N, C-alpha and C positions, 0 to 999 in steps of 0.2 A: 866123288870129290871128298877128300878128308879135310879135317880142320886146319891142316898146315899148308894146304894148296894155295891159299890166298893170304896176303899180309893182313894185318889188323889196322883198321882206321879207328884211332882213339880221338875222341872229341872232348873229353873231360879230364878228370883228375889223373888218368893214366898218361896224359901228356907230360906230367911231372916225372922226371927221370928217377927221382928217389922213390916215389910211390911205385912206378912201373917195375923198377929193379927189386923193390921189396916184395911185390906181389910175385914176381917170377922167381925170386930167390937166387938171382944171378945178375951179372953185369950184362948190359946190352951194348953191342958194338955200335959206335957212332954212325957207321955206314948203314946200319939197319934202321935208322930213324930219318924220315923224310917229311918235310912240311907238305901238307895236302889240304884240299878242301872238298866238301861235298855240296854240289849244287842241288837246290830244291829242298833244302833242309834248314831248320833253325834249331839252335841249342837253347833250351829253356831249363829252368829249375825243375827237378823232379819234385812234385808237390810234397811239401812238408820236410824237405831235405836241402842240404847245401851242395849237392852234386847234381849233374845235369842229365837231361834226356834229349833225344832227337825227336823232332816233330816235322811233318811235311809242311813246307812253306815256300813261298816264292822268294827265297833268299838263298844264302849259302852259309855254310859253317866251316870254320877253320879247324884243322886237326893235325894229326901226326900219323903217318903210315909206319907201322912197325913190321919189319920183315924178319926172317930167320927164326920164327917161333916153331917150337916142336909140340908134340902131343902133351908132354908134361906141362909146358907153358900154358897151353890152352886149358888144361884141366884146372890149373891154378887161377887163370883168368875167369873161367866159368864160376869157380867157387867165390872169387872176389866179387863178381857181379851179382851173384845170388839169384833169388827168385824174382827180383825186381826187373830183371832184364832178360831178353831172349836173343840168342845169336841170329844173325842174318847177314845178307850181303848188300852192298851199297856201291854205287858208282862214285868214283872220286877223280879229281884232277891233281896230278903231281908231276913235277919236273916237265911241265909243258905238254903233258899227254893225259889221256884218260885211261882208267883201269877199273877193275872190280876189286873190292876188298871186303873182308868180313868186318862186322861191327856188332855192337850190342844196342838193341832197341829197347825202349821201355816195354814191360810186359802188360802195362795197362794203357788205356787211351788217355792222352794228356792234351789239353786244349792248346791249339796253335798260339793263342794269345797269352799263354802263361808267361810270367816274367822271364826275360832273356837272361841266360847264364853266360858269363864270359870267363875264360881261363885267367885273364888279367885281373878281374875283380876277385875271383877265388884266390889267386896267388897273393894278392895284396891283403885280403881280409880274413881268409879262412885256412890258408895253407899251414901256417904255424900250428894251429890247434889240431889239424888233421894229422900232420907229421908227428906231433907230440903224442896223439892217441895211439898211433901205430908203434911208436917207439916204446910206449909204456906197456904195451901188450905184446904177446908173442905174435909176430906178424904171420907166421905160418898158421897159427891157430885161427887168426882172422880169415885168412884166405881159405882155410879148410871149412870154416863154418859160415862163409858168406860175409858180406860187408857189415862192418860194425854199425849198429843203429844208434 
């Protein structure tokens, strides 16, 4: 199975269309984006950062399934996620059914009780500074060198 056989489940900042399209360097078709959730997972703050990580928990986390990704897209996503994440697969629910998707898990162990991260809180309090940072730098360079710390 290659990287483009499964859609991507995004649970963090990649749910923001401007960030997603900036990382990919292209527009994403509206039909390639579907609301989804992953049962048995919790989204928490990656320790010391404003972005999230998935941890196993008796909960569910909201996300977005992104279809239509190619090898170039996956290479850019891998670079954006950097060494702090590792790719893997996850079971999701979308459009009333279940499926498998790829996602990015934290590369280190994070406590299940870490503070919860929500897309809504990030959007309200941290999105403007994140977008400004990406606009002020060469986005391609950021994706080539990993996430801006």
